[in-house]
DRENTORDO-172760 format. One record per residue: residue in three letters; z, x, y of N, C-alpha, C, O in turn. Coordinates in steps of 0.2 Angstrom, whole numbers, plus 5000, padded with zeros to 4 digits. Last residue first. Layout:
// residues N
ALAZXYZXYZXYZXY
...
//
This chain:
// residues 94
UNK415338025440414838055435414538115438414038145434
UNK417037985442416338005445415938045440416238075436
UNK417737845434417737915435417037935438416537905436
UNK418237695441417737725436417737805438417637815444
UNK419837635441419337665444418837695439419137725434
UNK420837595432420537545437419937575441419637535443
UNK421037615415420937645421420637605426420137575424
UNK422337535406421637535408421537575415421937555420
UNK423337535392423237565399422537565400422137585396
UNK424537445383423737445385423737475392423937445397
UNK425537425369425437455376424737455377424337465372
UNK425637355357426237375361426137395368426537375372
UNK424737215350424737275355425337285358425737245361
UNK424537185334424937165340424937225344425237275342
UNK423037155324423637195327423937165333423637125336
UNK422137065319422337115315422837165318423037215314
UNK421636905319422136945323422336995318422636985313
UNK419936855316420636875313421036915318420736965320
UNK418536755315419036795319419736795316420036745314
UNK417936675306417536725310417936765315417636805318
UNK417936615289418336635295417836685299417536725296
UNK418036535276417536525281417936545288418036505292
UNK418436645262418736595267418236595273417936645275
UNK418236745254417736695253417936635259417536595259
UNK419236835254418636855257418136805257417536815260
UNK420836825255420236785252419636795256419536765261
UNK421536915262421536925255420936885252420736905247
UNK420736985277421236945274421136945266420636965263
UNK419737075281420437095283420937045280421537055281
UNK418537025279418737085274419437095276419837135272
UNK418336935289418436915282418736965278419136955273
UNK418037015300418636975300418836955293419436955291
UNK416837075298417437115297418037075297418537105294
UNK415936975300416036985293416637035293417037035287
UNK416736915316416236925311416436935304416936925302
UNK418037015324417636955323417136965318416937025317
UNK419737055327419137075325418737005323419036955321
UNK420937085340420537035336419937065333419537095337
UNK422537115345421937145344421537105338421837085333
UNK423537035358423337055351422637085351422237085356
UNK425037005366424437035367424137055360424537095356
UNK426036855365425836925362425136945364424636905364
UNK426036725368426236775373426136845371426136885375
UNK426536665352426236645359426536695364427136715364
UNK426436795340426636725343426336715350426036765352
UNK425936865324425936865331426236795334426236745330
UNK425836895311426436865313426536865320427036865323
UNK424536945306425136995309425736965310426237005311
UNK423436875305423636915299424236965301424337005297
UNK422836725309423336775311423536815304423736785300
UNK421236675314421736675309422236725311422036785313
UNK420836605330420836665326421436655320421936625322
UNK419836525342420436515337420336575332419736595330
UNK419636555360419436545353420036545348420536565350
UNK419136535377419636535372419336535365418736505364
UNK417836635385418136575382418636585377418636635374
UNK418136735400417936735393418236665390418736645393
UNK417436715416418036705412417836695405417336655403
UNK416736835427416636785422417236775418417536835416
UNK417036955434417036885437417036835432417336775434
UNK418237065426417637035427417636975430418136935430
UNK419537115423419337115430418637085431418337085437
UNK419637095409419637165412419337165419418937205421
UNK419836985402419236985406419137055409418637075411
UNK420536955386420636985392419936995396419437015392
UNK420336795378420136865378420336885385420336855390
UNK421536695371421236705377421036775378421436815379
UNK421736605356421736675359421336665366420736645366
UNK422736515345422236515351422336575355422836595357
UNK422936535328423136545335422636545339422036565338
UNK423436485312422836485317423136485324423636445325
UNK423836545296424036525302423536535307423136585307
UNK423436495279423336535285423636505291423636445292
UNK423636405269424136465269424036505275424436555276
UNK421936365266422636345265423036415266422936465263
UNK420636385267421036405273421736395272422136405277
UNK420036345256420136415256420536435262420636495263
UNK419936205258420436225254420536305254421136325253
UNK419536155275419336185268419936215265420336245267
UNK420736025280420336085281420036115274420236085269
UNK421935935287421335925283420835985285420635995291
UNK422835985296423135965289422535955285422635965279
UNK423036105307422436065304422736045297422736095293
UNK423536175322423736145316423136105313422936065317
UNK423636315332423236265330423436235323423536285319
UNK424436375347424436375340423936315338423936265342
UNK424136485362424336425358424236435351424036485348
UNK423836605367424036555371424236495368424436445371
UNK423836775365423936715361424236665366424736675369
UNK422636875373423336855373423336785369422936745370
UNK421637015368421736955371422436935370422836975368
UNK420337125364421037115366421137055369420737035374
UNK419137135350419337105356420137105358420437105353
UNK417937255343418637215343418737185350418437215355
//
């Protein structure tokens, strides 16, 4: 799963009929302090998320199983809105 922030919305009036009724949001994945910047992607929203929300996203075949129409051509779905996220900034000694 991926944690990211919703940074935009996408509207498409012409699309595969199986996508009708779905909301699409643009997500920027969190990089967790890595030097490389992750690329933005579009995800179907299953939670009612909005711009600025931190979200939990599933991709691949798991994404399709989380929506009602499992035949829809989708590879990313927002499955949760994150209330809190704690990340340890230091690696524990091994």
